[in-house]
Biopython code that builds the backbone (N, CA, C, O; Angstrom):
import numpy as np
from Bio.PDB.StructureBuilder import StructureBuilder

atoms = [
    (1, "MET", "N", (30.008, 17.223, -1.975)),
    (1, "MET", "CA", (29.155, 17.904, -2.919)),
    (1, "MET", "C", (27.694, 17.634, -2.542)),
    (1, "MET", "O", (27.317, 16.511, -2.205)),
    (2, "THR", "N", (26.892, 18.688, -2.607)),
    (2, "THR", "CA", (25.463, 18.570, -2.351)),
    (2, "THR", "C", (24.717, 18.666, -3.669)),
    (2, "THR", "O", (25.015, 19.532, -4.491)),
    (3, "THR", "N", (23.754, 17.787, -3.876)),
    (3, "THR", "CA", (22.948, 17.805, -5.087)),
    (3, "THR", "C", (21.488, 18.006, -4.711)),
    (3, "THR", "O", (20.979, 17.360, -3.796)),
    (4, "GLU", "N", (20.820, 18.907, -5.424)),
    (4, "GLU", "CA", (19.397, 19.140, -5.211)),
    (4, "GLU", "C", (18.670, 19.000, -6.538)),
    (4, "GLU", "O", (19.223, 19.296, -7.597)),
    (5, "THR", "N", (17.443, 18.553, -6.470)),
    (5, "THR", "CA", (16.592, 18.496, -7.649)),
    (5, "THR", "C", (15.692, 19.719, -7.648)),
    (5, "THR", "O", (15.048, 20.026, -6.646)),
    (6, "ILE", "N", (15.652, 20.408, -8.765)),
    (6, "ILE", "CA", (14.767, 21.574, -8.907)),
    (6, "ILE", "C", (13.529, 21.132, -9.672)),
    (6, "ILE", "O", (13.627, 20.576, -10.766)),
    (7, "THR", "N", (12.368, 21.384, -9.089)),
    (7, "THR", "CA", (11.101, 21.040, -9.722)),
    (7, "THR", "C", (10.465, 22.314, -10.267)),
    (7, "THR", "O", (10.161, 23.240, -9.515)),
    (8, "TRP", "N", (10.268, 22.351, -11.580)),
    (8, "TRP", "CA", (9.675, 23.514, -12.231)),
    (8, "TRP", "C", (8.158, 23.357, -12.301)),
    (8, "TRP", "O", (7.641, 22.278, -12.593)),
    (9, "HIS", "N", (7.448, 24.471, -12.021)),
    (9, "HIS", "CA", (5.984, 24.502, -12.051)),
    (9, "HIS", "C", (5.527, 25.443, -13.165)),
    (9, "HIS", "O", (5.882, 26.621, -13.137)),
    (10, "PRO", "N", (4.757, 24.971, -14.142)),
    (10, "PRO", "CA", (4.230, 25.879, -15.171)),
    (10, "PRO", "C", (3.277, 26.898, -14.527)),
    (10, "PRO", "O", (2.433, 26.533, -13.708)),
    (11, "VAL", "N", (3.417, 28.166, -14.901)),
    (11, "VAL", "CA", (2.549, 29.195, -14.316)),
    (11, "VAL", "C", (1.090, 28.989, -14.712)),
    (11, "VAL", "O", (0.191, 29.480, -14.029)),
    (12, "ALA", "N", (0.845, 28.272, -15.805)),
    (12, "ALA", "CA", (-0.531, 27.994, -16.220)),
    (12, "ALA", "C", (-1.219, 27.013, -15.263)),
    (12, "ALA", "O", (-2.447, 26.931, -15.232)),
    (13, "GLU", "N", (-0.426, 26.273, -14.488)),
    (13, "GLU", "CA", (-0.979, 25.271, -13.582)),
    (13, "GLU", "C", (-0.914, 25.665, -12.111)),
    (13, "GLU", "O", (-1.775, 25.268, -11.325)),
    (14, "GLN", "N", (0.102, 26.443, -11.732)),
    (14, "GLN", "CA", (0.293, 26.759, -10.318)),
    (14, "GLN", "C", (1.127, 28.023, -10.184)),
    (14, "GLN", "O", (2.084, 28.224, -10.931)),
    (15, "MET", "N", (0.763, 28.877, -9.227)),
    (15, "MET", "CA", (1.533, 30.082, -8.948)),
    (15, "MET", "C", (2.172, 29.954, -7.572)),
    (15, "MET", "O", (1.646, 29.248, -6.712)),
    (16, "PRO", "N", (3.304, 30.629, -7.350)),
    (16, "PRO", "CA", (3.944, 30.565, -6.027)),
    (16, "PRO", "C", (3.162, 31.401, -5.017)),
    (16, "PRO", "O", (2.326, 32.226, -5.386)),
    (17, "ASP", "N", (3.447, 31.172, -3.748)),
    (17, "ASP", "CA", (2.876, 32.020, -2.703)),
    (17, "ASP", "C", (3.360, 33.445, -2.927)),
    (17, "ASP", "O", (4.504, 33.656, -3.331)),
    (18, "GLY", "N", (2.515, 34.406, -2.672)),
    (18, "GLY", "CA", (2.856, 35.803, -2.888)),
    (18, "GLY", "C", (4.075, 36.243, -2.104)),
    (18, "GLY", "O", (4.251, 35.855, -0.949)),
    (19, "ASP", "N", (4.905, 37.041, -2.721)),
    (19, "ASP", "CA", (6.104, 37.628, -2.129)),
    (19, "ASP", "C", (7.143, 36.602, -1.677)),
    (19, "ASP", "O", (8.006, 36.934, -0.865)),
    (20, "THR", "N", (7.085, 35.358, -2.183)),
    (20, "THR", "CA", (8.090, 34.340, -1.894)),
    (20, "THR", "C", (9.117, 34.350, -3.022)),
    (20, "THR", "O", (8.741, 34.276, -4.192)),
    (21, "THR", "N", (10.386, 34.438, -2.699)),
    (21, "THR", "CA", (11.426, 34.439, -3.724)),
    (21, "THR", "C", (11.531, 33.057, -4.350)),
    (21, "THR", "O", (11.658, 32.051, -3.652)),
    (22, "VAL", "N", (11.478, 33.023, -5.676)),
    (22, "VAL", "CA", (11.541, 31.782, -6.448)),
    (22, "VAL", "C", (12.491, 31.981, -7.631)),
    (22, "VAL", "O", (12.934, 33.100, -7.892)),
    (23, "LEU", "N", (12.799, 30.909, -8.335)),
    (23, "LEU", "CA", (13.486, 31.017, -9.616)),
    (23, "LEU", "C", (12.428, 31.150, -10.698)),
    (23, "LEU", "O", (11.450, 30.403, -10.705)),
    (24, "MET", "N", (12.612, 32.089, -11.608)),
    (24, "MET", "CA", (11.665, 32.296, -12.707)),
    (24, "MET", "C", (12.326, 31.878, -14.002)),
    (24, "MET", "O", (13.507, 32.157, -14.211)),
    (25, "ALA", "N", (11.588, 31.217, -14.873)),
    (25, "ALA", "CA", (12.065, 30.884, -16.212)),
    (25, "ALA", "C", (11.383, 31.846, -17.179)),
    (25, "ALA", "O", (10.156, 31.873, -17.272)),
    (26, "LEU", "N", (12.176, 32.633, -17.894)),
    (26, "LEU", "CA", (11.644, 33.619, -18.826)),
    (26, "LEU", "C", (11.789, 33.129, -20.257)),
    (26, "LEU", "O", (12.856, 32.668, -20.662)),
    (27, "GLU", "N", (10.729, 33.232, -21.004)),
    (27, "GLU", "CA", (10.700, 32.792, -22.390)),
    (27, "GLU", "C", (11.543, 33.712, -23.260)),
    (27, "GLU", "O", (11.355, 34.929, -23.251)),
    (28, "GLY", "N", (12.482, 33.123, -24.021)),
    (28, "GLY", "CA", (13.254, 33.870, -25.006)),
    (28, "GLY", "C", (14.287, 34.823, -24.456)),
    (28, "GLY", "O", (14.829, 35.620, -25.222)),
    (29, "ASP", "N", (14.593, 34.786, -23.167)),
    (29, "ASP", "CA", (15.583, 35.691, -22.581)),
    (29, "ASP", "C", (16.986, 35.119, -22.791)),
    (29, "ASP", "O", (17.160, 33.900, -22.817)),
    (30, "ASP", "N", (17.991, 35.996, -22.942)),
    (30, "ASP", "CA", (19.375, 35.531, -23.106)),
    (30, "ASP", "C", (19.847, 34.736, -21.885)),
    (30, "ASP", "O", (20.599, 33.770, -22.016)),
    (31, "GLU", "N", (19.405, 35.149, -20.718)),
    (31, "GLU", "CA", (19.672, 34.418, -19.472)),
    (31, "GLU", "C", (18.300, 34.049, -18.911)),
    (31, "GLU", "O", (17.685, 34.847, -18.205)),
    (32, "PRO", "N", (17.822, 32.851, -19.220)),
    (32, "PRO", "CA", (16.420, 32.520, -18.993)),
    (32, "PRO", "C", (15.990, 32.250, -17.556)),
    (32, "PRO", "O", (14.795, 32.094, -17.305)),
    (33, "THR", "N", (16.923, 32.188, -16.597)),
    (33, "THR", "CA", (16.537, 31.889, -15.224)),
    (33, "THR", "C", (16.991, 32.997, -14.295)),
    (33, "THR", "O", (18.167, 33.359, -14.270)),
    (34, "TRP", "N", (16.038, 33.538, -13.523)),
    (34, "TRP", "CA", (16.320, 34.649, -12.614)),
    (34, "TRP", "C", (15.594, 34.446, -11.295)),
    (34, "TRP", "O", (14.524, 33.838, -11.273)),
    (35, "PRO", "N", (16.159, 34.949, -10.176)),
    (35, "PRO", "CA", (15.391, 34.963, -8.938)),
    (35, "PRO", "C", (14.398, 36.123, -8.979)),
    (35, "PRO", "O", (14.700, 37.207, -9.479)),
    (36, "GLY", "N", (13.221, 35.870, -8.448)),
    (36, "GLY", "CA", (12.205, 36.909, -8.422)),
    (36, "GLY", "C", (11.013, 36.478, -7.589)),
    (36, "GLY", "O", (11.078, 35.500, -6.844)),
    (37, "PHE", "N", (9.915, 37.227, -7.726)),
    (37, "PHE", "CA", (8.708, 36.904, -6.967)),
    (37, "PHE", "C", (7.480, 37.383, -7.724)),
    (37, "PHE", "O", (7.573, 38.212, -8.629)),
    (38, "TYR", "N", (6.330, 36.848, -7.338)),
    (38, "TYR", "CA", (5.052, 37.213, -7.940)),
    (38, "TYR", "C", (4.248, 37.975, -6.895)),
    (38, "TYR", "O", (4.065, 37.489, -5.779)),
    (39, "ALA", "N", (3.769, 39.157, -7.243)),
    (39, "ALA", "CA", (2.989, 39.967, -6.305)),
    (39, "ALA", "C", (2.058, 40.899, -7.063)),
    (39, "ALA", "O", (2.436, 41.459, -8.092)),
    (40, "GLY", "N", (0.866, 41.062, -6.567)),
    (40, "GLY", "CA", (-0.068, 42.017, -7.150)),
    (40, "GLY", "C", (-0.364, 41.788, -8.615)),
    (40, "GLY", "O", (-0.608, 42.742, -9.353)),
    (41, "GLY", "N", (-0.346, 40.532, -9.050)),
    (41, "GLY", "CA", (-0.663, 40.216, -10.435)),
    (41, "GLY", "C", (0.491, 40.355, -11.407)),
    (41, "GLY", "O", (0.286, 40.290, -12.619)),
    (42, "GLY", "N", (1.715, 40.548, -10.894)),
    (42, "GLY", "CA", (2.860, 40.680, -11.792)),
    (42, "GLY", "C", (4.103, 40.029, -11.230)),
    (42, "GLY", "O", (4.191, 39.749, -10.035)),
    (43, "TRP", "N", (5.072, 39.789, -12.115)),
    (43, "TRP", "CA", (6.350, 39.193, -11.744)),
    (43, "TRP", "C", (7.389, 40.293, -11.571)),
    (43, "TRP", "O", (7.399, 41.267, -12.324)),
    (44, "TYR", "N", (8.269, 40.137, -10.572)),
    (44, "TYR", "CA", (9.293, 41.121, -10.268)),
    (44, "TYR", "C", (10.630, 40.426, -10.019)),
    (44, "TYR", "O", (10.681, 39.329, -9.461)),
    (45, "TYR", "N", (11.706, 41.082, -10.441)),
    (45, "TYR", "CA", (13.046, 40.622, -10.087)),
    (45, "TYR", "C", (13.262, 40.919, -8.606)),
    (45, "TYR", "O", (12.582, 41.784, -8.055)),
    (46, "VAL", "N", (14.190, 40.225, -7.947)),
    (46, "VAL", "CA", (14.445, 40.476, -6.528)),
    (46, "VAL", "C", (14.892, 41.917, -6.286)),
    (46, "VAL", "O", (14.760, 42.422, -5.171)),
    (47, "SER", "N", (15.412, 42.577, -7.299)),
    (47, "SER", "CA", (15.815, 43.985, -7.177)),
    (47, "SER", "C", (14.607, 44.914, -7.102)),
    (47, "SER", "O", (14.747, 46.089, -6.763)),
    (48, "GLY", "N", (13.409, 44.385, -7.420)),
    (48, "GLY", "CA", (12.189, 45.189, -7.372)),
    (48, "GLY", "C", (11.681, 45.625, -8.727)),
    (48, "GLY", "O", (10.554, 46.106, -8.834)),
    (49, "GLY", "N", (12.490, 45.467, -9.774)),
    (49, "GLY", "CA", (12.063, 45.838, -11.118)),
    (49, "GLY", "C", (11.056, 44.849, -11.680)),
    (49, "GLY", "O", (11.175, 43.641, -11.475)),
    (50, "ARG", "N", (10.080, 45.364, -12.379)),
    (50, "ARG", "CA", (9.049, 44.506, -12.968)),
    (50, "ARG", "C", (9.628, 43.729, -14.157)),
    (50, "ARG", "O", (10.393, 44.281, -14.947)),
    (51, "VAL", "N", (9.264, 42.464, -14.277)),
    (51, "VAL", "CA", (9.702, 41.619, -15.382)),
    (51, "VAL", "C", (8.900, 42.000, -16.623)),
    (51, "VAL", "O", (7.671, 41.946, -16.614)),
    (52, "ALA", "N", (9.596, 42.382, -17.681)),
    (52, "ALA", "CA", (8.921, 42.772, -18.914)),
    (52, "ALA", "C", (8.603, 41.557, -19.777)),
    (52, "ALA", "O", (7.649, 41.586, -20.555)),
    (53, "GLY", "N", (9.390, 40.489, -19.651)),
    (53, "GLY", "CA", (9.197, 39.288, -20.460)),
    (53, "GLY", "C", (8.098, 38.389, -19.917)),
    (53, "GLY", "O", (7.402, 38.728, -18.960)),
    (54, "HIS", "N", (7.966, 37.244, -20.550)),
    (54, "HIS", "CA", (6.935, 36.269, -20.194)),
    (54, "HIS", "C", (7.537, 35.166, -19.324)),
    (54, "HIS", "O", (8.413, 34.425, -19.770)),
    (55, "VAL", "N", (7.061, 35.061, -18.077)),
    (55, "VAL", "CA", (7.494, 33.999, -17.172)),
    (55, "VAL", "C", (6.676, 32.759, -17.496)),
    (55, "VAL", "O", (5.447, 32.787, -17.436)),
    (56, "THR", "N", (7.355, 31.675, -17.838)),
    (56, "THR", "CA", (6.654, 30.447, -18.218)),
    (56, "THR", "C", (6.548, 29.455, -17.069)),
    (56, "THR", "O", (5.562, 28.727, -16.957)),
    (57, "ASP", "N", (7.580, 29.429, -16.207)),
    (57, "ASP", "CA", (7.642, 28.456, -15.121)),
    (57, "ASP", "C", (8.345, 29.087, -13.924)),
    (57, "ASP", "O", (9.024, 30.106, -14.052)),
    (58, "TRP", "N", (8.173, 28.470, -12.765)),
    (58, "TRP", "CA", (8.882, 28.909, -11.572)),
    (58, "TRP", "C", (9.261, 27.683, -10.747)),
    (58, "TRP", "O", (8.670, 26.613, -10.897)),
    (59, "ALA", "N", (10.255, 27.852, -9.876)),
    (59, "ALA", "CA", (10.714, 26.784, -8.989)),
    (59, "ALA", "C", (11.095, 27.387, -7.642)),
    (59, "ALA", "O", (11.537, 28.533, -7.564)),
    (60, "ASP", "N", (10.919, 26.601, -6.589)),
    (60, "ASP", "CA", (11.370, 27.052, -5.261)),
    (60, "ASP", "C", (12.879, 27.254, -5.301)),
    (60, "ASP", "O", (13.586, 26.547, -6.019)),
    (61, "MET", "N", (13.370, 28.215, -4.534)),
    (61, "MET", "CA", (14.800, 28.448, -4.455)),
    (61, "MET", "C", (15.473, 27.224, -3.852)),
    (61, "MET", "O", (14.930, 26.615, -2.930)),
    (62, "PRO", "N", (16.646, 26.852, -4.358)),
    (62, "PRO", "CA", (17.359, 25.728, -3.759)),
    (62, "PRO", "C", (17.750, 26.060, -2.334)),
    (62, "PRO", "O", (17.924, 27.228, -1.987)),
    (63, "GLY", "N", (17.889, 25.035, -1.508)),
    (63, "GLY", "CA", (18.204, 25.235, -0.098)),
    (63, "GLY", "C", (19.659, 25.536, 0.179)),
    (63, "GLY", "O", (19.996, 26.017, 1.260)),
    (64, "GLY", "N", (20.530, 25.261, -0.779)),
    (64, "GLY", "CA", (21.949, 25.507, -0.587)),
    (64, "GLY", "C", (22.632, 24.333, 0.074)),
    (64, "GLY", "O", (21.979, 23.357, 0.443)),
    (65, "PRO", "N", (23.946, 24.419, 0.227)),
    (65, "PRO", "CA", (24.700, 23.300, 0.787)),
    (65, "PRO", "C", (24.349, 23.047, 2.247)),
    (65, "PRO", "O", (24.063, 23.979, 2.999)),
    (66, "LYS", "N", (24.374, 21.796, 2.634)),
    (66, "LYS", "CA", (24.132, 21.393, 4.020)),
    (66, "LYS", "C", (25.478, 21.017, 4.621)),
    (66, "LYS", "O", (26.136, 20.100, 4.130)),
    (67, "ARG", "N", (25.885, 21.690, 5.646)),
    (67, "ARG", "CA", (27.170, 21.403, 6.297)),
    (67, "ARG", "C", (26.952, 21.047, 7.738)),
    (67, "ARG", "O", (27.912, 20.771, 8.458)),
]
sb = StructureBuilder()
sb.init_structure("model")
sb.init_model(0)
sb.init_chain("A")
sb.init_seg("    ")
for serial, (resi, resn, name, xyz) in enumerate(atoms, 1):
    if name == "N":
        sb.init_residue(resn, " ", resi, " ")
    sb.init_atom(name, np.array(xyz, "f"), 0.0, 1.0, " ", f" {name:<3s}", serial, name[0])
structure = sb.get_structure()
């Protein structure tokens, strides 16, 4: 089993590099964590749709299992 620590960054303190896929934490969403990216002043799901909710935090994508 591989274990990784996810470090969340408040958007009020730090933003991710543009067009880098990250995990987004959305305030009040039924499923509060989604992969997405920040570009052109807005948040987007990896599918390309604009996030309508409020992104509060983001984290780098986990690296996945090491074999």
